[in-house]
N, C-alpha and C positions, 0 to 999 in steps of 0.2 A: 332382697336383691335390688329392687328398684331403688329403694332409698339409698343403698350404697352407691349405685350408678349415678343418681342425681348428686350426691354429695361429691363424687369425683368430678362430675361436670362443673359444678360450682367452683371447685378448687382450680380447676383448669382455667376457667374463665376469669377467676381472681388472679391467677398467675399471669394470665395474658394481659390483664388491665394494669397490673402492677410494672409489668415490663415495658408496656407502652409509655407509661408515665415516667418511668426512670430513664428510657432512651430520650424521650422528650426533653427532660430536665438536662441531659448531657449534651444533647444537640443545642439547647438554648445557651448553655455554658460555653460550648465551642464557638457559636455564633458570636457571644459577647467577646471572647478572647480575640476572635478574628477581627471583629469591629474595632477593638482597642488598637491592634496592631495595624490595621488598615489605617485608622485615624492618625496614629504616630507616623506612619509612612507618608500620608497625605500632608500632614503639617509640615514634615521635613521638606518635602518637594515644594510646597508652597513657599516656604522660607526661602529656599534656593531660587525659585523662580521670582520671588520678590527682589533678591539680591541682584540678579541678572537685570532685571527690569530697571533697577535704580542705576546699575552701572550704564545700561544703554541710555538712559535719559541724561546721565552725566556726560557720556561721550557725544551725544547729539548737541548739548549745550556748549561744550568745548568746540566742537566743529562750528557751530554757529559763531561763536566768539572769534575763532580763527578766520571764518569768512569775513567778519567785520573788520578785523586787523589787516587782513590781506588788502581789503578796499583802501584802508586808511594808508597803508605802505605804498600802495600804487599810486594813490593820490598826491603823495608827498615826495616821491622818489625823485623827481626831477625839479623840485622846487627847492633853491638854495636857501630861501628864507625859512623853509619848513624842515630844515635837516635835522634840527634837534627833535622835532616832533616825529620825523620819520625814523630815527634811530631808536627813540623812546618806543614807538610801535613794534619795531623789530625785536627789541629786548623783551617787550611783553609777549610777542608772538612766540619767541623762544621758550619762554616759561610755559606758555600755553601748550605749545607742541609737546614739551617734555612731560607735562601734567597729562596730556592726552595719551602718550605712550605708556605711562604708568597705569593709567585707567584701563587702558586696552589690554595690558598684560594681565591685570586682575580679572577683566572680563573674559578674556580668553581662557584663563585657568577655571573659572566658574562655569564657562560654557562646556569646556571639555569634562568637567565632573558631571554636568547634566547629560551630556551625550553617553558617558560611561553608564550612568543610572538608567537611562532609556534602554541602552543595549541590554543591560541586565534584565529590565522588565520585559523587553521583548522575548528574551530567551526563556524566562518564566512563563510568559503567556503562551508561547509556542509550546511549551511542555503541557500546559493546562489544556489548551486547545486539542492537542494530540490525544490526551487522557480522554477528554469528552468524546472525541471521535470513537475511540476504542470501545468506550462503554456503550455508545449508540449501537456500534457493530455487534457488540456481545448481546445487548438487549433484543435487538432484532432477531439474532440467531436463537436466543432463548424463547422469544415469543413464537418463532416459526416451529420449533420443537413442540411448544405447548399446543399449537393449533394442530399439529400432526397428531399429537396423542389424543386430542379431543375427537379428531375425524376418525380415528381408529377405534376409540372406545365408543362412538356414538353419543348421543345427548338424551338424557332422560327427560320426558315431558311430566308435568305435574299429574297427568292421567296415569302414566306408567307407576309413578310414586304411589298414588292412592291404591292402585291395584296390587302392586308388589309389596306393599307394606305389611308386615307381620301383625302390627297392631298400631294404635294412634301415636304411641311415643316414637316407633320406628319412623313412621311417616314424617313427623316433625323433625327428627334428627336429619332424615335425607334432604328435606326441603332447605333446612339450615346449611347443610353441606353445600347444596348447589348454589345457594345464596353467596356463601363465602367463596366459592370457586369463581363466580361471576364478578364479585367485588375485586378478587385478586387480579383477574384478567383486565378489569377496568383500571385497576392501580397501575398495573404493567404499562398499558397503553399511555396513561397519563405521564408516567415517569419518562417514557421514551420521547414523548412530545416536550416535556420540560427540558429534557437533555438536549433536544434539538434547538430549542430556543436559546439556552445557555450557550451552546456551541456556535450559533449564528451571532449571538450577541459579542461573545469573546473574539470571534473572528473579525468583527467590525471593529473592536477596540484594538486588535492586533494591527489592522490596516491603519487605523489612525496613529498609532505609536510609531509604526515604519514611516508615516508621512512626516510625523514630528522629527524623527531622527534625520530624514533627508534635509528638512528645512534647517535643522541645527547645524548639519555638516556643512550646508551651504553658507550659513551665517558665519561658521567658523572660518572658512576659506576667504569669505569677503573681509573679515576682520583682519586676518593675517595680512591680506593685500593691502589693506589700510595701514597696518602697522608698518610694513616696508616703506609705503608711500610717505608716512610721516618721518620715518628716519632719514629718508633722502632729503625731505623738506628741511629737517632740522640742520643738516649739513649746509644747505644752501643759505639758510638763515645766519648760521655762524660766519659763512663767508661774507655776508652782507652787513654784519654787525660791527658797528664802530667800537664797541666794547671790547670785542676780540681783537680788533685791529690795535686798539689803544694798549691792551695787555701784551700784544706782540711787540709794540714799540717800547713798553716799558721794560720787557724782558731783554730787548736788544740793548737798550741803554745800560740796564744793569749788568749784563754780560760784558759790555765794552768797558765799563767803568771798572768792574771787579775782575776783568780778565785774569790778571796775574794771581789774584787770590783763588779764583775759580780753578786755574790750572793747577795751582799748588794743593788745593783740597782734592782734586781728582787723582793727582799723582800719589798722594798720601792714602787715599782711598783704595786706589788700584794696588798699591803696595801691600795694604792690608789683606785685600781680597787674593792677592797672589800667594801671600804667606799662608792664608787659610787653605787655598787650594792644594799648596804643596804639603800642608800639614795632613790634609785629608787624604791625599795621594799616598803619602808615606804610610799613614794608618791602613789604607787600602792594601798597600804593597805588603805591609806587615802582616795583616789578616790572611791575605793570599799566601804569603810565605808559610805562615803557621799552619794554614789549612793544607798546604801542599805537604809540609813535613809531617803533619799528623796523618795524612793519607799514606804517604810513604811508610811511616812507622807502622800503620795498621797494616799495610801491604806486606812488610817485611816480617811482622809478627805472624800474619797469616801464613806466609810463605813458610817460615820456621815451623809453624805448628803442623802445616800439611806435611813437611819433610819429616818431622818427628813421627807423625802418625804413620806416614809411609814405611819409615825405617822399623817401626815397632811392628807393623803388619808383615813386613819382609821377615823380621827376625822370628815372628810368631809362626809365619808359614814354613820358615826353614826348620824351626823346631819341630813342627807337626810332621814335616816330611821326614826328618830324621827319626821321630819316634815311629812313624809308619814303616819306614824301611827296616828299623830294628825289629819291630813286631813281625814283619814279613819274613825276616832272616831267621828269627827264633822259631816261627811256623815251619819253615823249610827244614831248619835242623831237626825239629821235632818229627816232621814227616819222615825224614831220611833215616832217623834212629829207629823209628817204628816200622821199617820196610819189612821185617820178618813176620809181622802181624798178618793175620788172615785178610782175605780181600774185603770182608764186611768190615773190619776194623779200620782198613785203610780208607775206605769210603766214609765211614763216621768221622775219621780225622780231617779228611778233606772238607767235609761239610762244616766241621767245627772251625777249621781255618777260613773257609769262605764267610762264616757268620762274624768271626772276628775282624776281618778286613772290612766288611759292611758296617759294623759298629764303629770302626775308626773313622771311616769316611764320613758317616753321619755326624760325628762329633766335630769334625773339621768344618762342615758346611754350617753348623750352627754358630760359628764364631766369626764369621766373615762381614710514598704524598700528590635648575632651572632658568640658566640663560635661554634656554628654548621658549620660556614664557614670552620673551620679548622678540622672538622671531629669529634669534641668533642660531646660527649653525656652526658647530665645531669645524675646522678645517684640519686639525691634527690632534696629537694627544694632549694638547693644551686647550683650555676654555678661556673665555674672556674674564679678566681679573676684577671688573667692576660692573656687575649686572645693572642694566638699566641706563648706563652712561656710555655712549659709544662714540663720542666726539673725540677725534685725535687733535690736539692743538699743535703739538710738534712731533715730528718722526725722528727717525735715525739719521745722522749725517751731520756734516759740518754746518755750524751757524755762527756767525759773528765771532770768528776766531777760535772757537772750541768745538769739540766733537761730541754730539749728543748721542749716548749709547743706548737709549731706549725710546719709548713712546711716552707723550703725556697725554692722559685722558682728563679732559676738562669738561665743565658744565658750570652754568652760573650757580646752581643749587646743588653742587656736588659734595659739599662739606657734610661729613657725617655718614656718607655712603659706605656700604659694607666693601671692604677689600677681601676677595676671596681667592683661595688657592687655585691657581691655574691647572694644577695637576696634583696628584697624591705625591708625598714625599716626606723627607725629614727636615725640620727646622734646624738649621746649623748656625744662624747669627741673627741676632736681635739687638736693636739699639732703641732705647726709651729714654734716653737722657735729654732730648731737646724739650725746653719749655716755650720756645719762641714760635708758637703756633698762630701766626698771622702773616699776611702778605707784607713782604717788605723790598725795598730797593736795594737790599745788600745781602751778603751771606752771613748768616750768624755762625758759620762753621761747624754747627754740630753735625755729628755722624758723617763727616767728611763732606758736608753739603747736602746730604740726603736726608738729614733730620732723623725722624724716627722711622725706622726701617726693619724688614726682615728678609731673610734669605732662605730659601728651599732647596734641598739637594734631592732631585728626582731619579737619581741614578743614572748610569750610562753617560756620566758626564754633564748631564744638563741640570743647570741651576736657574731659578727665577728670583728676582729682586723686586720689592715693593717698597717705594719710598715717599717720604712726606706725609706720612701718617699722623693723625691726631695722637694715637696710641696703639701699638701693637699689642695684641692680647694673647699671643701665644708665646711659648718659651723654647729655648734651645733644648733640642732633644725630643720635642713633641713630633709624633707622627700625624700628619693631616691628610684627610681625603680630598679629592678634587671637589671644589665647590665650599670647603669649610671657610668660615670668617677668620681672618687673620688680624683684623683691626678696622679702623675707619679713616676714611680720607680727611686730610688736614692740610696745613700749609707750613710744616716745620722745615728747618734746614734752608737750604738756598732756594726759596720759593716766592714769587711774587703774588701768589693767590692759591686758593684750595685747588689741589689736582692730585692725581695719582702718576707717579713716574713708574714705569714698569719695564724690566729688562729681562731677556733670556740670554743665557750664557752657556757655550758648550766648550767644555774642558778649559774653562777661565776666559774664553774670548766672547765678547758681546756680539750677538747676531740680531739681525731685524726681526723684532716680535711680530710685525705685521706679516711675515711669511708663515707664521704659526698660529696667530689668533685673528 
């Protein structure tokens, strides 16, 4: 019996040892996986932090260069002999400010990504901290129960064990049990202490992450303010730039010399647009008429079907009523003919007639559907058509004998910039025939002076036009979403240099885009 008991104890100890080793192996594997994931996350965060740091350094260098150029512009602005040097510094400063704006946009985007990641980490850490807190609370409650059980049960001393043991083997077993209970209690206390330390550590990390988030948000706000200041500064530099003034003078000379040709081109272009507008209105009216006719036909068919169903129901009801009346009449006649029968027979006949009527009645019843990166805020359903370039060299109005129907968006390095849809809509006209993609002091006549261009119909009478493109990359019939690329900025058609001519038209009439973008 003792040998069998010892064998069972050995097996139990072997099983306990194997379980411990297995759990340890799984724990190590879990730690290894967690370490790998943590390492990957840490690497990604480090790369993002490095990119932000590089952008910040680049912005600092650009600001330093701007400060030097500001001093140079200030030192030469009142010196007639240094006018060329002054204008060169202004031109260089324009390029520097534009580069700063683009770098700021990239920096702000990366900073927003970092803020989003930090907010996610904070949410995860808050969840982890709360879990640790609940584990500690539960652990303390479990230990309280354990102490209470020990107090109620009392504690055996080694003397009690020696006296109470039935034999030496029984004594060893009791001593081992007390030892194991004491170890369990110690382990429970150690685990609670370790949980408390982890909780405090994670709380400190959470506070640090919150502090980092606040700093990042403050940095983001500061950079957005700098972005707005840079855009204002850019407009002021354009006003001071002789290059802009020279371009203005060139445009004026070109317009005055080519006024007749320009007016002819515009008249031809407007006639084409009016024809296109009338065609689309005719198509729209036809579609509306067809839709109305279809709706009327469907309504008529429905009314006829309902009338037919009603007539059939009435005819059926009439037939049933006649059948019922006939049945009742036959029953009455049968009852009258059998008046000489006994009272019991009369009662039976009456009952039969009632059953027949009930059956007839029962039978009848059974049949019855990123300009924001640059600090730009939309002010209507339309967004800015050339993200990153916000200087308007010409607006809507009369100039040099002709009427300018849109805004010209210009920058010294705007060539090749993306032209984007100001709103969602369908492309209704595209011209890509102009090969004269360079600044010229005359009109090549292509596209009615607009060069390579496209027009989008946004519905409700709204059209937008994008002109002087290097090449339009969408086709007639394409549906585009707001912000989709339509082509790139060039100098085709009647253009003295690269720029985007942008128009908004309502029911065929040009309106001022500055009221919408």
